[in-house]
C-alpha positions as CSV (number, residue, x, y, z in Angstrom):
1,M,10.4,64.5,30.1
2,A,8.2,61.6,30.9
3,K,4.3,61.9,30.5
4,I,2.7,61.5,33.7
5,N,-0.9,59.9,33.3
6,V,-3.1,59.7,36.1
7,R,-6.2,57.5,35.8
8,V,-8.8,56.7,38.3
9,R,-9.3,53.3,38.7
10,S,-12.2,52.9,41.3
11,L,-15.6,52.9,39.9
12,A,-16.9,54.3,43.1
13,A,-14.6,57.2,43.0
14,K,-15.6,58.0,39.3
15,I,-19.3,58.0,40.6
16,I,-18.7,60.2,43.3
17,A,-16.7,62.6,41.5
18,L,-19.3,62.6,38.8
19,V,-21.9,63.6,41.4
20,G,-19.9,66.3,42.6
21,L,-19.3,67.8,39.3
22,V,-23.1,67.8,38.5
23,N,-24.0,69.1,41.8
24,G,-21.8,71.8,41.8
25,T,-22.6,72.6,38.4
26,L,-26.3,72.8,38.9
27,V,-25.9,75.0,42.0
28,A,-23.8,77.4,40.1
29,L,-26.3,77.4,37.2
30,F,-29.2,78.1,39.7
31,I,-27.3,81.0,41.1
32,G,-26.5,82.3,37.9
33,F,-30.2,82.3,36.9
34,V,-31.0,83.9,40.2
35,A,-28.8,86.6,39.8
36,R,-30.1,87.4,36.5
37,S,-33.8,87.2,37.3
38,H,-33.4,89.5,40.2
39,D,-31.4,92.0,38.2
40,P,-33.7,93.5,35.6
41,M,-31.5,96.6,35.0
42,Q,-28.5,94.1,34.6
43,E,-26.3,96.3,36.7
44,F,-24.6,93.4,38.2
45,S,-25.2,90.5,36.0
46,S,-24.1,92.2,32.8
47,D,-20.6,92.1,34.4
48,F,-20.0,88.7,32.9
49,G,-16.8,88.1,34.7
50,Q,-18.1,88.9,37.8
51,L,-21.2,86.7,37.5
52,L,-18.8,83.7,36.7
53,L,-17.0,84.4,39.6
54,V,-20.2,84.4,41.9
55,M,-21.0,81.1,40.4
56,F,-17.7,79.6,40.7
57,S,-17.8,80.5,44.4
58,W,-20.8,78.5,44.8
59,F,-19.5,75.6,42.7
60,V,-16.6,75.1,44.9
61,P,-18.3,74.2,48.1
62,F,-20.8,72.3,46.7
63,A,-18.5,70.0,44.8
64,A,-15.2,70.0,46.8
65,P,-16.6,67.6,49.4
66,F,-17.3,65.1,46.9
67,L,-14.4,65.4,45.2
68,V,-12.3,65.0,48.4
69,I,-14.4,61.8,49.2
70,A,-13.7,60.6,45.7
71,V,-9.8,61.0,46.4
72,I,-10.1,59.3,49.5
73,V,-12.0,56.3,48.0
74,E,-9.4,56.1,45.0
75,I,-6.3,56.1,47.5
76,A,-8.4,53.2,49.5
77,C,-9.1,51.4,46.7
78,R,-5.5,51.4,45.3
79,F,-4.2,50.5,48.9
80,R,-6.5,47.5,48.9
81,Q,-5.4,46.2,45.4
82,R,-1.7,46.5,46.6
83,R,-2.2,44.9,49.8
84,R,-4.1,42.1,48.2
85,A,-1.5,41.6,45.5
86,S,1.1,41.4,48.0
87,D,-0.7,38.6,50.0
88,N,-1.2,36.7,46.8
89,L,2.5,36.7,46.6
90,R,3.1,34.8,49.9
91,K,0.8,32.0,48.8
92,P,1.3,29.4,45.9
93,L,-1.0,30.0,42.8
94,P,-4.2,27.8,42.9
95,V,-3.8,24.8,40.6
96,N,-6.0,22.1,39.5
97,R,-5.3,18.6,41.2
98,Q,-5.6,15.1,39.7
99,T,-7.5,12.4,41.5
100,D,-4.4,11.1,42.9
101,G,-3.5,14.5,44.7
102,S,-0.8,15.5,42.5
103,A,-1.0,19.2,40.8
104,V,-1.6,19.5,37.3
105,L,-1.3,22.7,35.6
106,K,-4.0,23.5,33.3
107,F,-3.1,25.7,30.2
108,G,-5.2,26.9,27.4
109,T,-4.6,28.8,24.2
110,L,-5.6,29.1,20.7
111,G,-6.0,26.1,18.6
112,G,-5.6,23.5,16.6
113,E,-2.8,21.6,17.2
114,D,-0.7,23.0,14.4
115,S,-1.4,26.7,15.3
116,N,1.5,29.1,16.3
117,H,-0.4,29.2,19.7
118,A,0.1,25.3,20.3
119,L,3.6,25.4,19.0
120,V,4.8,28.2,21.2
121,L,3.0,27.0,24.3
122,K,4.7,23.4,23.6
123,R,8.2,25.2,23.8
124,Y,7.3,27.2,26.7
125,L,6.3,24.1,28.8
126,T,9.5,22.6,27.5
127,A,11.8,25.7,28.5
128,R,10.2,26.0,31.9
129,S,10.5,22.1,32.6
130,I,6.7,21.6,33.2
131,E,5.9,18.1,32.9
132,N,2.7,17.8,34.8
133,S,0.4,19.9,32.5
134,E,-2.6,19.4,30.5
135,V,-3.2,21.6,27.4
136,T,-6.8,22.7,26.2
137,L,-6.8,24.2,22.7
138,F,-9.8,26.8,21.8
139,A,-11.4,28.3,18.9
140,G,-11.5,31.6,20.5
141,F,-9.8,33.6,23.2
142,D,-13.3,34.5,24.9
143,E,-13.6,30.8,25.8
144,A,-10.2,30.5,27.0
145,F,-10.2,33.4,29.5
146,D,-13.7,32.4,30.7
147,A,-12.4,29.1,31.7
148,L,-9.2,31.0,33.4
149,A,-11.8,33.5,35.2
150,C,-13.8,30.5,36.4
151,G,-11.2,28.4,37.7
152,Q,-11.1,25.5,35.0
153,L,-7.7,26.7,33.6
154,D,-4.6,28.0,35.6
155,F,-3.1,29.9,32.7
156,V,-3.7,31.1,29.2
157,L,-1.1,32.0,26.6
158,Q,-1.7,34.8,24.0
159,V,0.6,36.6,21.5
160,S,0.5,40.3,22.1
161,V,-0.4,40.9,18.4
162,H,-3.4,39.2,18.2
163,P,-6.4,41.3,17.5
164,D,-8.2,40.3,20.8
165,H,-5.4,41.0,22.9
166,T,-6.4,44.3,23.9
167,E,-10.2,43.6,24.8
168,C,-9.1,40.5,26.6
169,V,-6.9,42.7,28.7
170,A,-9.5,45.3,29.3
171,R,-12.6,42.6,29.6
172,Y,-11.0,40.4,32.3
173,V,-9.1,43.2,34.4
174,G,-9.0,42.0,38.0
175,R,-9.7,38.5,36.9
176,A,-6.7,37.8,34.7
177,F,-3.4,39.3,35.3
178,I,-0.1,39.1,33.0
179,I,2.4,36.9,35.0
180,D,5.1,36.1,32.5
181,T,6.4,37.4,29.1
182,F,8.7,36.1,26.8
183,I,9.9,36.5,23.1
184,A,9.7,33.5,20.6
185,S,9.4,33.2,17.1
186,S,6.8,31.7,15.1
187,K,6.8,29.0,12.4
188,P,8.1,30.2,9.1
189,L,5.5,31.9,7.2
190,G,5.0,32.3,3.6
191,I,2.3,33.4,1.1
192,L,1.0,30.0,-0.4
193,T,-1.2,29.9,-3.4
194,R,-3.1,26.7,-5.3
195,R,-1.1,25.3,-8.2
196,D,-4.4,24.9,-10.1
197,V,-5.1,28.8,-9.8
198,E,-3.0,30.8,-12.4
199,K,-4.0,34.3,-11.0
200,P,-5.2,34.0,-7.6
201,K,-7.8,36.7,-6.2
202,T,-8.5,35.7,-2.9
203,I,-6.2,35.5,0.1
204,A,-6.8,34.2,3.6
205,L,-4.9,35.5,6.4
206,Q,-4.9,35.8,10.2
207,P,-5.5,39.5,10.8
208,A,-2.1,40.0,13.1
209,T,-0.5,38.9,9.6
210,R,-1.9,41.3,7.4
211,H,0.7,43.7,7.0
212,Y,3.7,41.1,6.7
213,A,3.6,41.5,3.0
214,D,2.2,43.8,0.1
215,L,-1.3,42.3,-0.7
216,G,-2.4,44.5,-3.3
217,A,-2.3,41.9,-5.8
218,W,-5.2,40.1,-4.4
219,D,-8.9,41.4,-5.0
220,K,-10.1,40.3,-1.8
221,Q,-8.8,39.4,1.7
222,I,-10.5,37.2,4.1
223,D,-9.9,36.9,7.8
224,E,-9.3,33.6,9.5
225,A,-8.9,32.7,13.1
226,S,-5.4,31.3,12.9
227,I,-2.9,30.3,10.3
228,S,-4.0,26.6,10.8
229,T,-7.6,27.4,9.8
230,V,-6.0,29.5,6.7
231,A,-4.1,26.1,5.7
232,A,-7.2,24.3,6.2
233,G,-9.0,26.8,3.8
234,L,-6.4,26.2,1.1
235,L,-6.6,22.6,1.4
236,S,-10.3,22.7,1.0
237,G,-9.8,25.0,-2.1
238,K,-12.0,27.7,-0.2
239,Y,-9.2,30.2,-1.0
240,D,-6.8,30.9,-4.1
241,S,-4.0,32.0,-1.7
242,G,-3.1,32.4,2.1
243,I,-0.5,33.4,4.7
244,A,0.3,30.2,6.2
245,A,3.1,28.0,7.8
246,I,5.6,26.8,4.9
247,E,5.3,23.5,6.5
248,V,1.9,23.3,4.5
249,L,3.9,23.5,1.1
250,E,6.3,20.8,2.4
251,Q,3.5,18.3,3.3
252,Y,1.6,19.1,0.0
253,P,4.4,20.3,-2.9
254,D,2.1,19.1,-5.6
255,R,-0.8,21.2,-4.5
256,F,0.8,24.7,-3.6
257,R,3.4,27.0,-4.8
258,L,5.5,29.5,-2.7
259,Q,4.3,32.8,-3.9
260,L,6.5,34.8,-1.2
261,D,8.8,33.4,1.6
262,I,8.2,35.5,4.9
263,G,10.2,33.4,7.3
264,P,9.8,33.1,11.1
265,I,8.2,36.3,13.0
266,Q,9.4,37.3,16.5
267,D,6.6,38.3,18.7
268,A,5.9,38.9,22.5
269,W,4.0,36.3,24.3
270,L,2.0,36.6,27.4
271,L,1.1,34.1,30.1
272,F,-2.0,35.0,32.1
273,G,-3.1,33.6,35.5
274,R,-5.6,34.5,38.0
275,E,-3.2,36.2,40.5
276,P,-0.9,38.8,40.1
277,V,2.9,38.2,40.9
278,T,4.1,41.6,41.2
279,T,3.1,45.0,42.9
280,N,5.6,46.9,41.4
281,E,4.9,49.6,39.1
282,I,7.4,47.9,36.6
283,F,8.8,44.3,36.7
284,L,11.8,43.4,34.6
285,W,14.6,41.0,34.0
286,P,17.7,43.1,35.5
287,E,20.2,40.7,33.7
288,S,18.2,41.0,30.4
289,P,20.7,40.8,27.3
290,V,19.1,44.1,26.3
291,R,21.3,45.6,28.8
292,R,24.1,45.3,26.1
293,L,22.4,47.1,23.6
294,L,21.4,49.9,25.9
295,S,25.2,50.2,26.9
296,Y,24.7,50.3,30.7
């Protein structure tokens, strides 16, 4: 059986409902206090069940109007959101323009240039046949989403397993919307160790890669922003080992050895924009290859 989760979205509805609950509770407690104060022999108030019934009978009329108003506000809020999203579907997404008037789509993602995010974004632009584009690489997603929200970017690409993903979705709710998703493989990964270190003690990693291998042999694990910064730390001698792209080993075979071949990792990638693209509760690809696996 599917679990139904009803969540109040409107802040105004939450506040009104809370005021109603507090108001009703205070009135009920006051009535209970008065009842016990005017019943010194406890002939009435000693019956706890009857006392609760009287308190509840006062709670309902003082709380119910607020709760009804909260429901109305919540319904109006959801209707307004759906109407706004529906209106947005009828107009093109806002884009930046070059000085000659031609549209240029501005994308942002995590850098540097040899990061997985930069690689996958390049593949995405090719797959979508987007030629007139501009890509900005950021050190962190806070900067990228801020740029998206204020109109400096049109889109931001983020992998779903990135540690900041949940926070970004929550922090920019109503300002950044998931508008596309796809599956893509990362660069082939591996645990690289410096050749001048016989017994490595430190290993650097991007947090999303932490469980790709058993890291119990290393005394200390150090988090890095991306696999490219892991590689930079290895090259500078900052770390003994690191989970990085195997291409680093191919570029510097005399400096590193491959301790474990992890291979490419398939992840779900999400493209964010400033306007929603659907008002449906679920939006999927009807002809997806998964139909074969689901046998329908």
